[in-house]
C-alpha positions, 0 to 999 in steps of 0.5 A: 301358187305362182303370183299373177300380179303383173306389172309389165306389158311387152310385145314379142314379135315371132316368126314361125312356120305357116302350119296348123298347131304352131300358134297353139304351141306358142300360146302353150309355151307362154302359159307354161311360164305363167305369163298372160297373153293379150292381143295377137296381131298377124303382121305378115303372112306368106305361104311358108311363114307367119310373123305375129306380134304377141302382147304378153303381161309379165311380172318383171324383166326376169319373167319376160326373159323366161318367156323369151327363153321358152319361145326360143326353145320351140322348133320352127319359131324365131323371136324377132324382137321384144318391144316396150310399146307402153313407153312408145304410147307415152312418148311425147305425152298422150294429149294435146290441145287442138283447135276445133275449127281449122283456120284455113283462110283469112276469113276464118282467121278474122272470125276466130281471132281479130277483129271478130273475137272482140264482139264475143268478148263484149257479149260475155262482158255484158252477160257473163253466163254466155261464157258457157255457150261461147267458150270452152269453160263448161267443157273443160275440167282441171285435173289437179295433183301434188303427186303425193299418192300416185296410184299405189306407188305413193309420194313419187312427185309431180313429174312422175304423176303426169302420165296418170293425169294425162291418162285421165284427160285422154279418157275424159275426151275419149268417153264423154268429149270433155277436155281435161287439163292436167295441173301439177301443183307445187305447194308445201302446205294445204292452203298453198295448194288450195290458193293455187287451184282457186286462182286458176279455177275460173278457167274450168267448169270443174275441178278434179282432184287426183292422187293427193294423199290423206289426210290432206286431201280431205281438208283440201276438198272441203276448202275448195268446195267452200271457196269455189262455185263450180263442182269439185270432185276428188276422184280417189274418193268420189269416183272410187266410191261410186264404182265400188258401190256399183260392184257391190250392188252387182255382187249382191245381185249375183249372190242373192245377198241384198246390200242392206243384209251384208256385213261390210268391212273396209280395210284401209281408211285413206282417201278411197277407203273412207269415201267407200265406207261413207257412201255404203253407209249412206246407201244402206243405213248400216255401219261399216267395220273399218280397219287402219293403222292410223288412230286418226283414221279410225277416229274419223271413221267413227265420227262418220258413223262407222265402227273401228275394227281390225283386219282379223275381226273384219275377215272373221265377221264380214260377208263383204270385204273391201281393201284399199291399203296399197299393201300387196298380199296383206290379206292372207289366204287362210283369212278368207272364209267360204262365201265371202265377197272380196274386193282387193282394189289396190293398184298395181298390186292387190291385197289378195289376188282374186284367184287366190281368194276364190281358191280359198272359198270366196264366192266372188273376188275382184281387184282394181283392174276390173273395179276401176275409176274409169267407169265412173268419173267420165260420166259423173263429170259429163252429167255434172257439167250437162246439168250445170251442177254446183256440186257433186253430191252423194245422190249423184254418186249413188246414181252412177253406181246403180247404172254400173250395177245394172249394166254389168253383164251376168256373172260380172261385177262391172260393164266394159269400160270401152262401151260408150253407152255405159258412160252415156247412161252414167252421165244421164242418170247423174244429171237427173240426180243433180236436178232432182236434188236441186244442185243442177239446172233443169234441162229441157225434156227434148234436149234431155231425151235427145241426149239420152239417144245420142252420143255423150259428147258436150258439143 
């Protein structure tokens, strides 16, 4: 089977005769060289010709050339150009800081800045809690990294990690109206990292740790939580665990295999893997089999209540297999057993492709493109900030996972990440869980119900 693990998105513009069947021939040609088709946009149409932009998803530049060669071989089709619109979207960065109020008159200037702003400063000095009302602090989250574990790419450094941090910030604003501010921390030790974050923490309502390698990430999060008064979330741990829990609950519903009756195996016990195992053990009360090359990771898993194992045993015994190793094709097709649920979640390349697992008898299979953190962290942060939570605890993560499972369409493991209702529901249930567990402030019934029926924006 040809690999379907794709890493590039390109836009091909073609001109063809305006006759029935040509678009179908174009799609067939692209499929024949094992590329995937994304959006198709009609750019211009005349009586004789049609110009279209076709997004194709390919493995690499050579695969793209194969697509172009196939299209050029068609009669009455002309390839006009192939564009890299991904780079275009990132040019100049994806986020910016803008004023919420246009300063278009002297009167507004005096209210926004001097002399009017002095009165606001003095009010906050007298009653510091007013900062929540009169500043952006409670609507802003720091997105912090040292660039040591970016996606599945590894320790690529600070500047190369910035596009991911910007993406997190863009989605926070788009889905829940929170401002995310990327911070690249140049630190040589754990304590230097913690000190740097702690010094700027008063600027933010929460601290979002992103793409920090294990085992340092565990100690960093623990130290920041002990030192700070606002919630700290390690997205690779907490966000991933909540979303995976949602997928696992949805899978159990789809297969009539309740979660508590599953034998669960976790391959990879880094930041994401151990957090997933911990949340599943918390939810089910059952131990999770865990495999990792690191003896330290295996011992940590044991200390958390898990059972150290290896890949062979997990694939032989588990009804539900989760993999977060970052190792492409780690799970061999012959390891898959009939009826297993397999979530191979490493990005950009999974441990086994869903199509391969399904062909070998898996009942359900998914990768990190569908089971993705974007479904979790925006709503979790919105709920935490709305309820003025002092921490993000496991009950809040479980609440998020349960919402995702409930909202997953029939036959799917996850809902649509572009559905704002999903993020609103996650935020609402996370806020309720925060209040119920004593880490959040009780929200008035009218405010809570109004929020439940409206948009999830912190305004």
